[in-house]
N, C-alpha and C positions, 0 to 999 in steps of 0.2 A: 502495501500501500505505501509505503514512502517512497517508491520509484513511481508510481503512480501520480503521486503529489507532485511529483518534480515534472512528470510529463505535461501535466495540465498548466505547471507554471510557466515552462518553457514553451508551450503551446499559445500561451496569453487568454487561456479560457478561464474566464471568472467564474465564481461560485453561482452568481446570478445567471449566467447566462448557460452555465450546464444546468441549473434547476429547470430552466423554462425549456432546455432541449429534453429531459428527462421527464418533465411534467410534474415536480415534484417542490416542497417548498425549499428556500434557501437553506433553513434550519435541517431539514433532511438530508440536504447535501451533505453537510458537517456531518451528521450520525453517519452516513453512508461511509464515508471517509476515515472516520474513527475506527472502522473495522479493520481486523487483521488480514482480511483475504476479499477479493473482490467475488469469489465464491458465494458468500454469506449475503451478499446484495440478494433483493427480490430478482427472481428470474428476469421478468422483462425489463426492470431496471439494465441490469447486467449485459443483456443482448444488446440493448441500445447504446451502452458503452463501447462493446465490443466492436459493434459496427461502426460507430463515431472514429475509433483509432484505426479501423483497418485491420482487424486481428480477430481469429477464431476463437482463442480460448485466453483464459486469464494468463496462463503459463508464460505465453508470447510478450507479455508487458516488460518483462526486464530486456527484450530483445529490440526493444523500439530504439530507433535512432532519430532523433529530432533535428532534421536539418532544413532548410529552404522547401523543397519539394514536399517534405511530409508535411509541415504547417499548412502549406497551401492547400495541401487534398484534404484535412482535416477540417480547414476554416470553410473550404467548400461544400463540403457533407454537412459540417454543422449548420452553416448558413440557409442552405437548402431545405433542410429538415425543419429546421426551427420558422421559416417562413412558410413553408408550405403547411405545416400544421397549424401554424397561428392562424393562416387565411382561412384554412378548411373549419377551424374551430369558430373563428366570428362570423363565418357566413350560415352558419348552422340556422335552422329555422327559429331556435330559443332566442336567438340575440337579433333577429331582421327589423325589429323596431327600434332598435337602439342606437345611440351614438357611438363613434369610436371607443371614446374613453369609459364610456359605460360598458360596453361589449367586453374590454379589457378587464374591466374590475371583477365583473359576474363571473369571467372565464377562471380568474385569478381564485376567487372565492370557491368556484366549483371544483375546482383542482385541489384545493385544500383540504377541502371537506372530504370529497371522493379519496383523497391518500388517507386521511384519519379514519375513514370509515372501512376501509379494506379490512381493519381486524375485526372481523365480526362479532368476536367473543369478547370485546373489549367493551361491557357495559357503561362505565363510565364515561367512554366516548361517546357512546351513542346518546346517553341521557344528555350529555353536554350540549351536544348538536340538536336535541329534541327541544331543550330550553331556549337554546338560539333561535331555533323556527318558532318557537312562541312569541319570543323576544320582536324578532321581525314583523310579526304579524300585530304585535301592538305599538309598534316604534311610533306611529302616528298619532297614538291616542293622548302622549304626553311629552312635552317637549324635554321633560327631565331625562326622557329614556336616551334621547339623543346626547344630552349632556355626559351621561355615564359613559357612552362610547368615545366621546372626545376625551373624557378622562382617563379611560385605559390606554386609549393610543399615545397620550402624552407620557403617562406614566412608562409605558414599554420602550419609549424614545423613538417612537416613529413620528411625533408631532411636536414641533416647538412648544413649549409651555405656556406663552403668552401668546399663541395663535387663537384666537375666536372666530369661529365661522357661523357660530348662532348668535344670540342676544348676548353680546360682550357683558354686560352689567349681570346679568342672571346666572350665565356660565360661570361666570367669575367667583360670584355667591356661592353656587352649587358646588364646584369643584374643592373651594376652602373647607366648607363644611365635610365634603365626602372623604378629603384629606385626614380632617380631623378624624373623622368616623375610623378610617382605615387604621390611622395611627394607634388608636385607642385598642383597635382589635388586634394588630400585631404586636402591641404592647405585653399582650398575655395578662394584664391587670384586669381582665373583667371577667367575672365568674358567670354561668349559667344561672345559678341564684340571685344574682343580682340584677339582671337584665331580664329574668321570667316574666315580668309583669307588661314589661315594652312589648315582649312576644306575643303575650297573652292579647293584648290593644290590636297587635298585626293581625293576629288569627280572626278576631270579632270583626275587624274591619274588612277581610276578605270574605267572611260567612255573610256579612249583610250585604254587600255588593252582590253576591250571589242570591241572596232572597230577592234584592231588587230587580234582578236579572229575569229569575224565575217567573216573578210576579207580571213582569212586563211580557214576558213570551205568554204567559195565562191571559193576559189583556188583549195582546196582539191576535191571540187564538181564537178569541171571542169575537173579536172585532171581525176578523176575517169569516167566520162563520156565518156571521148576521149579513155582511157583505153577499155572500154566495146565496143566502137565503133571499136577500132583496133583488138580487140580479137573477135569481133561478137556476144558478148553476149548482153542479154538484161537486164539483174540483177545479182546483186554480189549474190552467192550462197555459201553454206558450201562446196562443193565440188569445185568450182572454185575461193574461195574468194582467196589462196595463189597466185596463176596466176594473177590475176587481181593486189593484192598488188605489185607483182614484176612488173608488167606493168607500174603501177603507179609511182613507183620508177624511173624505167627508163625513163618515159615520164618528169619527175620533173629533172631528171640529164640532159635531153638535153636542158631543158629550162635554166637551168642555164650556161650551156654551150655554148650556142648560143649567 
């Protein structure tokens, strides 16, 4: 592996470019290169690397002589595959309605998630991305959720700490409070007993919201049933949905004004 690192350095192939070529994150490249044998890499990634280097097995790595012709050959293969792969991915139907930078961002997110989810036995990974999915579903319901993402990006070093893409004053206040909370949490000076009451209020708030949602669902179902009855329909279909929704709005307006 030491020789492989030397070859990559001599070829001028950065970790970022190699990560893009293999379809993994930069951190995963570091993990791969820390292994003591290429044969311990995932099979598909190993094959891609061997093809890039123009060899058939890991045993041939030590025999590689990096000269001008070899550098040009590898660079040609690398650019061709990266550009073709990116073009094919970005032209996928899933990306058709997106702009260039939006396409690239979505593709990067999908590649990282796919890479992590490949280990289908890791329940922690699965649950983490399930919660991330829930986070994304609700991200437009509260501006604070965006502030959480910005805070994490800054704390991880991806974003400058004084960069504010949203409401600067609100984001500044939120980040300050969030930092204080995280500092308290990481200090280890808080016991479960001391904050049990706070968590109880948290649980009660969630249960109250669920009760409100259930009540609203029952209310809408009642209004929908009344709308169907008044319009003479048995059920809502694609053809009559607009008419029924208008009738539901009318019924709800009646109930408010009565």
